[in-house]
C-alpha positions in Angstrom: -28.3 -45.9 163.8 -31.6 -44.6 165.3 -34.9 -45.1 163.6 -37.9 -42.8 164.0 -41.6 -43.1 163.0 -43.9 -40.2 162.1 -47.5 -41.2 163.0 -50.9 -39.6 162.3 -52.9 -39.5 165.6 -56.8 -39.3 165.4 -56.8 -35.8 167.1 -56.4 -32.3 165.6 -52.6 -31.8 165.6 -50.9 -29.4 163.2 -48.2 -31.9 162.2 -47.3 -35.6 162.5 -45.8 -36.8 165.9 -42.6 -38.7 166.0 -41.7 -41.9 168.0 -38.6 -43.9 168.5 -38.6 -47.4 166.9 -36.1 -50.3 166.7 -34.3 -51.4 163.6 -36.5 -54.6 163.4 -39.6 -52.5 163.7 -38.4 -50.2 161.0 -37.9 -53.1 158.6 -41.4 -54.5 159.4 -43.5 -51.3 159.5 -45.1 -50.0 156.4 -47.1 -46.7 155.8 -50.7 -47.3 156.7 -50.2 -49.9 159.5 -51.7 -49.1 162.9 -49.6 -48.7 165.9 -50.5 -48.2 169.6 -48.6 -45.1 171.0 -48.5 -43.2 174.2 -49.5 -39.6 174.0 -49.8 -37.0 176.7 -49.4 -38.1 180.3 -51.2 -41.4 180.3 -53.3 -41.7 177.1 -52.8 -44.5 174.6 -54.0 -43.9 171.0 -54.1 -45.9 167.8 -52.1 -44.1 165.3 -51.2 -44.7 161.6 -47.6 -45.2 160.5 -46.9 -42.3 158.1 -43.1 -42.1 157.5 -39.9 -43.9 158.7 -36.8 -41.8 159.0 -33.5 -41.2 160.9 -34.0 -37.7 162.2 -34.8 -37.2 165.9 -37.4 -34.5 166.8 -35.7 -31.4 168.1 -38.4 -30.0 170.4 -39.0 -33.2 172.5 -37.6 -36.6 173.3 -39.3 -39.3 171.2 -41.1 -41.9 173.2 -41.2 -45.5 172.0 -44.3 -47.1 170.5 -46.3 -49.6 172.5 -47.0 -52.2 169.9 -47.7 -52.8 166.2 -51.3 -53.7 165.7 -51.4 -54.9 162.1 -49.6 -57.4 159.9 -50.3 -55.4 156.7 -51.4 -51.7 156.1 -55.1 -51.0 156.7 -55.1 -48.0 154.4 -53.8 -47.7 150.9 -51.3 -45.1 149.5 -53.9 -43.6 147.1 -56.3 -43.3 150.0 -53.7 -41.4 152.0 -53.1 -39.1 149.1 -56.8 -38.3 149.0 -56.8 -37.7 152.7 -53.9 -35.3 152.4 -55.8 -33.4 149.6 -58.9 -33.1 151.9 -56.8 -31.9 154.8 -55.0 -29.2 152.8 -58.1 -28.0 150.8 -60.5 -27.9 153.7 -57.9 -26.6 156.2 -58.0 -29.3 158.8 -55.5 -31.9 160.2 -54.8 -35.4 158.8 -55.8 -36.7 162.2 -59.3 -35.3 161.8 -59.7 -36.9 158.3 -58.5 -40.2 159.8 -61.0 -40.0 162.6 -63.8 -39.4 160.1 -62.6 -42.0 157.6 -61.8 -45.0 159.7 -64.5 -47.1 161.4 -64.5 -46.6 165.2 -63.6 -50.3 165.7 -60.2 -49.6 164.1 -59.3 -46.8 166.5 -58.5 -48.6 169.7 -58.4 -46.4 172.8 -57.2 -47.0 176.3 -59.7 -47.6 179.0 -58.7 -46.7 182.5 -59.1 -49.6 184.8 -59.2 -49.3 188.6 -57.6 -52.2 190.6 -57.3 -52.8 194.3 -53.8 -52.3 195.6 -53.2 -55.7 197.2 -50.1 -54.7 199.2 -51.7 -51.7 200.9 -53.1 -51.8 204.5 -56.4 -50.0 204.4 -58.3 -48.7 207.5 -61.9 -48.4 206.5 -62.5 -45.7 209.1 -60.2 -43.3 207.1 -62.3 -43.6 204.0 -65.1 -41.1 203.2 -68.5 -42.4 202.2 -68.0 -42.3 198.4 -64.5 -43.6 198.7 -65.8 -46.6 200.8 -68.4 -47.4 198.1 -65.7 -47.9 195.5 -63.5 -49.8 197.9 -66.4 -52.1 198.8 -67.2 -52.7 195.1 -63.5 -53.8 194.6 -63.9 -56.4 197.3 -66.4 -58.3 195.0 -64.8 -57.4 191.7 -61.3 -57.7 190.5 -61.4 -54.4 188.6 -63.7 -51.5 187.8 -63.9 -49.2 184.7 -64.5 -45.5 184.9 -68.2 -45.8 183.8 -68.8 -48.5 186.6 -67.6 -45.9 189.1 -69.9 -43.2 187.6 -72.9 -45.6 188.1 -71.9 -46.7 191.6 -71.5 -43.1 192.9 -74.4 -41.8 190.6 -72.4 -38.6 189.7 -70.4 -37.4 186.8 -67.4 -35.9 188.6 -65.7 -38.9 190.0 -62.0 -38.1 189.3 -61.4 -36.2 192.6 -62.6 -39.3 194.5 -60.5 -41.7 192.4 -57.4 -39.4 192.9 -57.9 -39.4 196.6 -58.0 -43.2 196.7 -54.8 -43.4 194.5 -53.1 -41.0 197.0 -54.1 -43.1 199.9 -52.6 -46.2 198.1 -56.0 -48.0 198.0 -56.2 -48.1 194.2 -53.9 -48.6 191.3 -54.8 -47.3 187.8 -54.1 -49.3 184.7 -54.6 -48.4 181.1 -56.0 -51.3 179.2 -56.1 -51.5 175.4 -58.9 -53.4 173.7 -59.8 -54.1 170.1 -63.4 -52.9 169.4 -64.0 -55.1 166.3 -65.4 -58.5 167.1 -66.0 -60.9 164.1 -69.5 -62.4 164.0 -69.3 -66.1 164.8 -72.2 -68.5 163.9 -72.5 -71.6 166.0 -72.7 -74.9 164.1 -73.1 -78.6 165.2 -72.2 -82.0 163.9 -72.4 -85.5 165.1 -69.3 -86.6 167.0 -66.9 -88.6 164.9 -67.1 -91.6 167.2 -70.8 -92.0 166.5 -70.6 -91.7 162.7 -70.7 -95.4 161.7 -74.1 -97.1 161.5 -73.5 -99.6 164.4 -72.4 -96.8 166.7 -75.4 -94.7 165.7 -77.7 -97.7 166.4 -76.1 -98.1 169.8 -76.5 -94.5 170.6 -80.2 -94.5 169.7 -80.8 -97.5 172.0 -79.0 -95.7 174.8 -81.1 -92.6 174.3 -84.4 -94.6 174.1 -85.3 -93.3 177.6 -84.6 -89.7 176.6 -87.0 -89.2 173.6 -86.3 -85.5 173.2 -82.5 -86.1 172.9 -83.1 -89.0 170.6 -85.3 -86.8 168.4 -82.4 -84.3 168.2 -80.0 -87.0 167.0 -82.4 -88.2 164.4 -83.1 -84.7 163.1 -79.3 -84.0 163.0 -78.7 -87.2 161.1 -81.4 -86.5 158.5 -80.2 -82.8 158.1 -76.6 -84.0 157.5 -77.8 -86.5 154.9 -80.1 -84.1 153.1 -78.1 -80.8 153.2 -74.5 -81.0 152.2 -73.6 -78.0 154.3 -72.9 -77.1 157.9 -75.9 -77.2 160.2 -76.6 -74.2 162.4 -77.7 -74.7 166.1 -80.8 -72.6 165.4 -81.8 -74.8 162.4 -81.4 -78.0 164.4 -83.5 -76.7 167.3 -86.2 -75.6 164.9 -86.2 -78.9 163.1 -86.3 -81.1 166.2 -88.4 -78.8 168.4 -85.8 -79.1 171.1 -84.7 -76.3 173.5 -81.1 -75.1 173.6 -80.7 -76.8 177.0 -81.3 -80.3 175.4 -78.7 -79.6 172.7 -76.3 -78.3 175.3 -76.7 -81.5 177.3 -75.8 -83.6 174.2 -72.8 -81.4 173.6 -71.7 -81.9 177.3 -72.0 -85.7 176.8 -69.7 -85.4 173.7 -72.4 -86.9 171.5 -72.6 -83.7 169.4 -69.7 -81.4 168.6 -70.0 -77.7 168.3 -67.8 -75.4 166.1 -67.9 -71.8 165.0 -67.6 -70.2 161.5 -66.9 -66.5 161.0 -69.5 -64.8 158.7 -70.2 -61.3 157.4 -72.9 -59.3 159.3 -74.4 -57.9 156.0 -75.6 -60.8 153.9 -77.1 -60.7 150.5 -80.2 -62.9 150.0 -81.5 -63.2 146.5 -80.7 -64.3 143.0 -78.8 -61.3 141.7 -78.9 -62.3 138.0 -81.7 -60.3 136.6 -81.0 -58.9 133.2 -80.6 -55.1 133.0 -83.4 -53.3 131.2 -83.3 -52.2 127.6 -82.9 -48.5 127.3 -85.3 -46.2 125.4 -83.9 -44.3 122.4 -83.5 -41.1 124.5 -81.6 -43.1 127.1 -79.3 -44.8 124.5 -78.5 -41.4 123.0 -77.6 -40.1 126.5 -75.5 -43.1 127.3 -73.5 -42.7 124.0 -73.2 -39.0 124.8 -71.7 -39.7 128.2 -69.2 -42.2 126.8 -68.1 -39.7 124.1 -67.8 -37.0 126.8 -65.7 -39.3 128.9 -63.2 -39.5 126.0 -62.1 -35.9 126.5 -63.4 -34.9 129.9 -62.9 -36.9 133.2 -66.2 -35.3 134.6 -69.6 -35.3 132.9 -72.9 -33.8 134.1 -76.1 -35.6 133.2 -79.1 -33.2 133.3 -82.1 -35.5 133.1 -85.6 -34.4 134.2 -87.3 -36.3 137.1 -88.3 -39.8 136.1 -86.2 -39.8 132.9 -84.6 -43.1 133.9 -81.1 -41.9 134.9 -80.7 -44.9 137.2 -80.9 -47.3 134.2 -78.1 -45.4 132.4 -76.0 -45.6 135.6 -76.7 -49.4 135.7 -75.3 -49.8 132.1 -72.1 -47.8 133.0 -71.7 -49.8 136.2 -72.1 -53.1 134.2 -69.2 -52.1 131.8 -66.9 -51.2 134.7 -67.6 -54.5 136.6 -66.9 -56.5 133.4 -63.4 -54.7 133.3 -62.9 -55.9 137.0 -63.0 -52.3 138.3 -64.7 -51.0 141.4 -67.6 -48.4 141.2 -68.7 -45.9 143.9 -72.3 -44.8 143.8 -72.9 -41.8 146.0 -76.3 -40.8 147.4 -77.2 -37.8 149.5 -79.7 -39.6 151.8 -79.7 -42.9 153.6 -83.4 -43.1 152.8 -82.5 -43.4 149.1 -80.3 -46.4 149.6 -83.2 -48.6 150.7 -84.9 -48.4 147.3 -81.9 -48.4 145.2 -80.0 -51.3 146.9 -82.8 -53.6 146.1 -82.8 -52.6 142.5 -79.0 -52.9 142.1 -78.9 -56.2 144.0 -81.4 -57.7 141.5 -78.8 -56.8 138.7 -75.4 -57.3 140.4 -76.2 -59.6 143.3 -73.5 -60.1 145.9 -71.1 -57.5 144.3 -73.1 -54.7 146.0 -71.9 -53.3 149.4 -73.6 -50.6 151.3 -71.9 -48.1 153.6 -73.5 -45.3 155.7 -73.8 -43.9 159.2 -76.7 -46.2 160.3 -74.5 -49.2 159.9 -72.9 -50.5 163.1 -69.2 -50.2 163.6 -68.5 -53.9 163.0 -70.5 -53.9 159.7 -68.4 -51.0 158.5 -65.2 -52.8 159.3 -66.3 -55.7 157.1 -67.1 -53.5 154.2 -63.7 -51.8 154.7 -61.8 -55.2 154.6 -63.8 -56.5 151.6 -63.0 -53.3 149.6 -59.4 -53.1 150.5 -58.8 -56.7 149.5 -60.8 -56.1 146.2 -63.2 -58.9 147.0 -66.1 -59.9 144.8 -68.4 -58.8 147.7 -67.6 -55.2 147.3 -67.2 -54.3 143.7 -70.0 -51.7 143.7 -70.3 -49.5 146.8 -73.5 -47.6 147.5 -73.3 -45.0 150.2 -73.7 -41.6 151.7 -70.8 -39.1 151.7 -68.6 -41.0 154.2 -68.1 -43.9 151.7 -65.8 -41.6 149.8 -63.1 -42.2 152.4 -63.0 -46.0 152.0 -59.9 -47.9 150.7 -60.6 -48.3 147.0 -57.9 -50.4 145.3 -59.1 -50.3 141.7 -61.7 -47.6 141.1 -63.1 -47.1 137.6 -66.2 -44.9 138.0 -67.8 -42.6 140.6 -71.5 -41.7 140.2 -72.7 -38.8 142.2 -76.5 -39.0 142.1 -78.6 -35.8 142.9 -75.3 -33.9 142.9 -77.0 -30.6 143.8 -77.9 -31.8 147.3 -76.6 -29.9 150.3 -76.4 -33.1 152.3 -73.1 -33.8 150.5 -71.5 -31.0 152.5 -70.2 -32.0 155.9 -70.7 -29.3 158.5 -69.5 -30.6 161.8 -67.1 -32.0 162.9 -64.0 -31.4 160.6 -63.2 -32.4 157.9 -65.8 -30.1 156.4 -65.6 -31.5 153.0 -68.0 -31.5 150.1 -68.5 -35.1 148.8 -69.1 -34.1 145.2 -65.9 -32.1 145.0 -63.9 -34.7 146.9 -65.3 -37.4 144.6 -63.9 -35.6 141.5 -60.5 -35.5 143.1 -60.6 -39.1 144.3 -61.5 -40.2 140.7 -58.7 -38.1 139.4 -56.2 -39.8 141.8 -57.5 -43.2 140.6 -57.5 -42.1 136.9 -61.3 -42.9 137.0 -64.3 -41.1 135.6 -67.0 -39.1 137.5 -70.6 -38.8 136.4 -72.7 -36.2 138.1 -76.5 -36.7 137.7 -79.4 -34.4 138.7 -82.7 -33.1 137.4 -81.8 -29.7 139.0 -78.0 -29.4 138.8 -76.2 -27.0 141.2 -75.2 -23.7 139.6 -71.5 -24.6 140.2 -71.7 -27.8 138.1 -73.8 -26.2 135.4 -71.4 -23.2 135.3 -68.5 -25.7 134.9 -70.2 -27.2 131.8 -70.7 -23.8 130.3 -67.0 -23.1 130.8 -66.1 -26.3 129.0 -64.6 -27.8 132.2 -67.1 -30.8 132.4 -68.8 -32.8 129.7 -72.6 -32.2 129.4 -75.5 -34.6 128.4 -79.1 -33.7 128.5 -82.1 -36.0 128.9 -85.3 -34.0 128.3 -88.1 -36.5 128.2 -89.4 -38.8 130.9 -89.1 -42.6 130.5 -91.8 -44.1 128.3 -92.7 -40.4 127.2 -94.8 -39.9 130.4 -95.9 -36.3 130.6 -94.3 -33.9 133.1 -96.7 -33.2 136.1 -99.2 -30.4 135.7 -98.1 -27.7 138.3 -100.7 -25.3 139.7 -100.0 -22.4 142.1 -102.7 -21.8 144.8 -102.9 -18.2 146.2 -103.3 -18.6 150.0 -103.9 -14.9 150.6 -106.9 -15.0 148.3 -108.2 -18.3 149.8 -107.9 -17.0 153.4 -109.8 -13.8 152.3 -112.6 -15.8 150.8 -112.6 -18.2 153.8 -111.9 -21.2 151.7 -109.4 -22.8 154.0 -109.8 -25.8 156.3 -106.9 -25.6 158.7 -103.8 -25.4 156.4 -105.6 -27.0 153.3 -107.1 -24.8 150.6 -110.4 -26.0 149.0 -108.4 -26.8 145.8 -106.0 -29.1 147.5 -108.9 -30.9 149.3 -110.8 -31.3 146.1 -107.7 -32.8 144.2 -107.0 -35.1 147.2 -110.5 -36.4 147.3 -110.4 -37.1 143.6 -107.0 -38.8 143.7 -108.0 -41.1 146.6 -111.3 -42.0 144.9 -109.4 -43.1 141.8 -107.2 -45.3 144.0 -103.9 -43.3 143.8 -101.6 -42.1 146.6 -100.6 -38.6 147.7 -97.5 -37.0 149.1 -97.7 -33.8 151.2 -94.5 -31.9 151.7 -93.8 -29.5 154.6 -90.2 -28.6 155.4 -90.6 -28.5 159.2 -90.9 -31.4 161.6 -92.9 -31.2 164.9 -96.4 -29.8 165.4 -95.7 -26.1 165.4 -92.5 -24.0 165.6 -93.9 -21.5 168.1 -96.1 -21.6 171.2 -97.3 -18.2 172.1 -99.4 -16.7 174.9 -102.3 -14.7 173.4 -102.5 -12.5 176.4 -99.0 -11.2 176.9 -97.2 -12.5 173.7 -94.5 -14.5 175.6 -93.3 -17.7 173.9 -91.0 -20.4 175.5 -87.4 -20.1 174.5 -84.6 -22.7 174.6 -82.3 -22.3 177.6 -79.1 -23.0 175.5 -80.0 -21.4 172.1 -81.6 -18.2 170.8 -84.7 -20.0 169.3 -88.2 -20.7 170.4 -89.0 -24.3 171.3 -90.9 -26.4 168.7 -94.0 -28.1 170.0 -94.2 -31.9 169.5 -97.7 -33.1 170.1 -97.1 -36.9 170.1 -94.8 -36.6 173.1 -96.5 -33.5 174.6 -93.0 -31.8 174.6 -91.4 -28.6 173.6 -88.1 -29.4 171.9 -85.1 -27.5 170.6 -84.0 -28.7 167.1 -80.5 -27.2 167.6 -79.3 -28.7 170.9 -82.0 -31.4 171.7 -83.2 -29.6 174.9 -86.7 -30.7 175.8 -89.3 -29.9 178.4 -93.0 -30.9 179.2 -95.4 -28.5 177.5 -96.6 -26.0 180.1 -100.4 -25.7 180.7 -100.2 -22.0 181.6 -98.0 -19.1 180.4 -94.8 -18.8 182.4 -94.8 -15.0 182.2 -98.4 -14.0 183.0 -99.9 -17.3 184.3 -102.9 -17.3 182.0 -103.9 -20.5 180.3 -104.0 -18.8 177.0 -101.3 -20.6 175.1 -101.7 -21.0 171.3 -99.5 -22.5 168.6 -98.2 -20.5 165.6 -97.0 -22.0 162.3 -97.2 -25.6 161.4 -95.0 -28.7 161.0 -95.5 -32.3 159.7 -97.2 -33.4 162.8 -99.9 -30.8 162.5 -100.5 -31.6 158.8 -100.8 -35.3 159.7 -103.4 -34.5 162.4 -105.4 -32.4 159.9 -105.3 -35.0 157.2 -106.6 -37.6 159.6 -109.6 -35.3 160.4 -110.2 -34.5 156.8 -109.9 -38.2 155.6 -110.7 -40.3 158.7 -111.0 -43.6 156.7 -107.6 -43.3 155.0 -104.2 -44.5 156.2 -101.8 -41.6 156.8 -98.1 -41.8 157.8 -95.4 -39.3 158.4 -91.8 -39.4 157.4 -89.4 -37.1 159.2 -86.4 -37.3 161.5 -88.7 -38.3 164.4 -90.2 -41.3 162.7 -87.0 -42.7 161.1 -84.7 -42.8 164.0 -84.0 -46.5 163.9 -81.6 -48.3 161.5 -84.5 -49.6 159.4 -86.9 -46.7 160.1 -86.8 -45.5 156.4 -87.2 -49.0 155.0 -90.4 -49.7 157.0 -92.2 -46.5 155.8 -91.0 -46.7 152.2 -92.0 -50.4 151.9 -95.4 -49.8 153.3 -95.9 -46.9 150.9 -94.8 -48.9 148.0 -97.1 -51.8 148.9 -100.0 -49.2 149.1 -100.6 -49.8 152.8 -100.4 -46.0 153.2 -102.7 -43.6 151.2 -101.2 -40.2 152.2 -97.6 -39.7 153.2 -96.7 -36.5 154.9 -92.9 -35.6 155.1 -90.0 -33.3 155.1 -87.3 -33.0 152.4 -86.4 -36.7 152.9 -89.3 -37.4 150.6 -87.9 -35.2 147.8 -84.8 -37.1 146.8 -85.0 -39.5 144.0 -87.5 -42.0 145.5 -89.5 -43.9 143.0 -93.2 -44.5 143.8 -95.4 -45.9 141.0 -98.8 -44.9 142.3 -98.4 -41.3 143.4 -100.6 -39.0 141.4 -100.8 -35.9 143.5 -98.1 -33.9 145.4 -99.0 -31.0 147.6 -96.4 -28.4 148.8 -98.0 -27.0 151.9 -96.2 -23.7 152.0 -93.6 -22.6 149.5 -92.8 -19.3 151.1 -90.8 -20.4 154.1 -88.3 -21.9 151.6 -88.0 -18.7 149.5 -87.6 -16.3 152.4 -84.6 -18.0 153.9 -81.6 -15.6 154.7 -79.1 -17.3 152.4 -77.7 -16.4 149.0 -78.7 -19.9 147.7 -82.3 -19.7 149.0 -83.9 -19.3 145.5 -81.7 -21.9 143.8 -82.5 -24.4 146.7 -86.2 -23.6 146.6 -86.3 -24.3 142.8 -84.4 -27.6 143.3 -86.5 -28.7 146.3 -89.9 -28.0 144.6 -88.9 -29.5 141.3 -87.6 -32.6 143.0 -90.8 -33.1 145.1 -92.9 -32.4 142.1 -91.0 -35.1 140.3 -92.5 -37.7 142.6 -95.9 -37.3 140.9 -97.2 -39.3 138.0 -94.2 -41.5 137.2 -96.3 -44.1 135.2 -98.9 -43.6 132.4 -101.2 -41.1 134.2 -100.1 -37.5 134.3 -99.3 -36.3 137.9 -100.7 -33.1 139.5 -98.7 -30.8 141.8 -100.3 -28.1 143.9 -98.1 -25.4 145.4 -99.7 -23.3 148.2 -98.1 -19.8 148.4 -98.9 -16.2 149.4 -96.8 -15.0 146.5 -97.8 -16.9 143.3 -96.2 -14.3 141.0 -92.7 -15.0 142.5 -90.2 -15.6 139.6 -88.9 -18.9 141.1 -92.4 -20.3 141.5 -93.2 -19.4 137.9 -90.0 -21.1 136.8 -90.9 -24.3 138.8 -94.4 -24.4 137.3 -92.9 -24.2 133.7 -89.9 -26.4 134.5 -87.6 -23.5 133.2 -84.2 -24.5 134.6 -82.2 -22.4 132.1 -84.1 -19.2 132.9 -83.6 -19.8 136.6 -79.8 -20.4 136.0 -79.5 -17.2 133.9 -81.3 -15.1 136.5 -79.4 -16.5 139.5 -76.0 -16.3 137.7 -76.7 -12.6 137.0 -77.2 -12.0 140.8 -74.0 -14.0 141.6 -72.0 -11.8 139.2 -73.4 -8.6 140.7 -72.9 -9.6 144.3 -69.7 -11.6 143.9 -70.9 -15.0 145.1 -70.0 -18.5 144.0 -69.5 -19.9 141.4 -67.9 -16.6 140.3 -66.1 -16.0 143.6 -65.0 -18.6 146.2 -66.1 -18.3 149.8 -64.4 -19.2 153.1 -66.5 -18.8 156.2 -64.8 -18.3 159.6 -67.0 -18.8 162.7 -65.9 -17.9 166.2 -67.6 -19.5 169.2 -67.5 -18.7 172.9 -69.8 -18.7 175.8 -69.0 -15.0 176.7 -70.7 -12.5 174.4 -68.0 -9.8 174.8 -65.1 -12.2 174.3 -66.6 -13.3 170.9 -67.1 -9.7 169.9 -63.5 -8.7 170.7 -62.1 -11.8 169.1 -64.1 -11.4 165.9 -63.1 -7.8 165.5 -59.5 -8.6 166.0 -59.7 -11.5 163.4 -61.6 -9.4 160.8 -59.2 -6.5 161.2 -56.2 -8.8 160.5 -58.0 -10.3 157.5 -58.8 -6.9 156.1 -55.1 -5.9 156.1 -54.5 -8.8 153.6 -57.8 -9.1 151.7 -59.0 -5.5 151.8 -62.7 -5.2 150.7 -63.3 -8.9 150.2 -63.9 -9.5 153.8 -67.5 -9.3 155.0 -68.4 -9.1 158.8 -68.1 -10.0 161.5 -71.8 -10.5 161.9 -74.0 -12.5 164.2 -76.0 -15.1 162.3 -79.9 -15.1 162.5 -79.6 -17.6 165.5 -76.6 -16.2 167.3 -76.5 -18.5 170.4 -76.5 -22.3 170.0 -75.7 -24.7 172.8 -74.8 -21.8 175.1 -72.1 -20.6 172.7 -72.3 -17.2 170.9 -71.4 -17.5 167.2 -70.0 -14.7 165.0 -69.3 -15.2 161.3 -66.7 -13.6 158.9 -66.9 -14.3 155.1 -63.9 -14.1 152.8 -64.6 -13.8 149.1 -61.9 -15.0 146.8 -61.8 -13.7 143.2 -61.0 -16.1 140.4 -57.6 -14.7 139.8 -56.5 -15.0 143.4 -54.4 -18.1 144.4 -56.5 -20.3 146.7 -53.5 -21.9 148.3 -51.8 -18.6 149.1 -55.1 -17.3 150.5 -55.3 -20.3 152.9 -51.6 -19.8 153.9 -52.4 -16.2 154.8 -55.5 -17.3 156.8 -53.5 -19.9 158.7 -50.8 -17.4 159.6 -53.5 -15.0 161.0 -55.1 -18.0 162.9 -51.8 -18.9 164.5 -51.2 -15.3 165.7 -54.8 -15.3 166.9 -54.2 -18.5 169.0 -51.0 -17.0 170.4 -53.1 -14.1 172.1 -53.7 -15.4 175.6 -57.3 -13.9 175.9 -58.4 -15.5 172.7 -57.1 -19.0 173.3 -60.5 -20.2 174.7 -62.4 -18.9 171.6 -63.1 -21.7 169.1 -62.4 -20.9 165.5 -64.0 -22.9 162.7 -62.7 -22.6 159.2 -65.2 -23.7 156.6 -64.0 -23.7 153.0 -66.8 -23.6 150.3 -69.4 -23.4 153.2 -72.4 -23.4 150.9 
């Protein structure tokens, strides 16, 4: 009897691929194990075993697998079930979900290795210059990788050269598989067993009397072994004895000291971890009881608590209960910046049980978290992470907390799977029969709507912790201030006055501007020309600290020109402002104060966030200028004033959620002010102080905002009343995109009639040299979502069958908001 294995490959294939396996392999393999399989002409991929059966594929001859890579499955059945839901709901392949979920180190890939053909006779005169360079390199090295050849020839297109050498018989190509995960080994030393007794040690010290440094090492090792009943690291011994590594190596070579290695985790917890959780206030206790009651009847509950109401302490109590039951808890956060503050707090309570998982972690660190979780180890009972931590192998999940659930960072835009972490979390909890708690000071309209429909439980927390007053919010009319000449740069006299007062009282200030860089436009005052990005339809942003013009879409950058490229005059001026310009102006206004900036440019490194946040907490910074990274749930005790530099560029954004987002962002940033006894102050600079949203922010009127926005959504058929699927077509040829988009929209209209909008070019129609065109499909509540997706996929398949459209990239984005 023949046995076959369906596998999931980490590439976008429509269905599983089948391979031939032996009977013994069929008995050994289980769903979720990794296997190395050949695919295409010469590629080798790591695939996941999906299903074992006896049916041969009809369309092709099944190849055999290369090797089995695991003793036991690396993913769990429940995890696979969740992946399948993500793939079907967000219209993508299981392979794409696998690629997003598994740490890179798990996905082994083949590296092409070039080796010299020993049997071939090579006449050097026949070789061209670039061929000879490779041939010569192989005289000194046994093998070369593709990237070595790229650096030898100093050019990208090297395959023609390699192919010529293969044809001439000079080279042979080999595919080499290699594991990417390397366990971290720490080097330890101990005294060799033959010198352990006292007489032997005495003899040894006499022999070493002429080598005082080596003798010192032995004495230090002896005292360390006696005083500390644990293995001794080489680094500790070298520090204690003041000896260099060469001296220790000499002793190892003489077999006086033995060295050995112990595997350790890369992420270590240092601290006590047994701090008692805090006592809750009456309002918090009431909210906690409300959540527990809601969980009895509803699997999902929304906690609407104003900023600084102490939501985290309620989460801690709920986590504590789950950990006592031996369950795992997932705590989702929208921003990596937030993890730095929170991890510290939670480690004080739960110690080593806390594991952290996000994109700034190295591949090897992620593998360790993965293993700890899958084996349900003590080290990973509580996982704190950004959206990707949702795809980890939980074995015993009891609770998912989605903090700041309104955040748009929970939505993955590129690459696929384009999932929304909040929605996927609700499904994951459902699969594990666990509970989900959504928390926010400004809930998204979808979640709030679900509570009003009775789908989710609802608990409100209206007062700040310790009954601290909500900040006093004041709107500053910029049009009036400019007219009366009361502006210094981008600062109104009101803002400067409040800043001076706050600094004199010894408090800190946060200034919020939702644009990084110095200014978004550089313009010639003579002819009006402004430098544009070569690959995108946007003007280049000026970054002063590097004296560069940068594109925030594709990363293109160039040195700032001194004269206008169109008319040649040196009359270039900047328009608009970003965080860099605000930072410069603050330094001029308050020269003796310490100013820092927190945006994507200053937090590139793994610990970039931590450094700035720690300095601000320790009051080494007086004024912090930043983008929306600052707005999300950070807790600073000494901030009294928050300044929003320009509220209008948030409100006037071409998006149906612009008003809801502006309300959320401004309320969140306001919530950073006055979190202790003293009442905070928020100044919002705007040209339109009578705007409804700004009035609602200043009075903290969430329900009024919800009612008004829902009215618009009903009228214009937008979520949460209707569902949306956005289809984007991309191609470098403008006409090809237009034709393709028209064809696609026409086919959709035949099925969905008037619920299809577009095709339309977005405000920025060309990004990275590709023209984009969007089509929106609105899905009414009574229309089946799965049938809708089936119809879209049918149209998509027919579209791909048209030869002219094959090169057009189509992106299907479900719930694209």
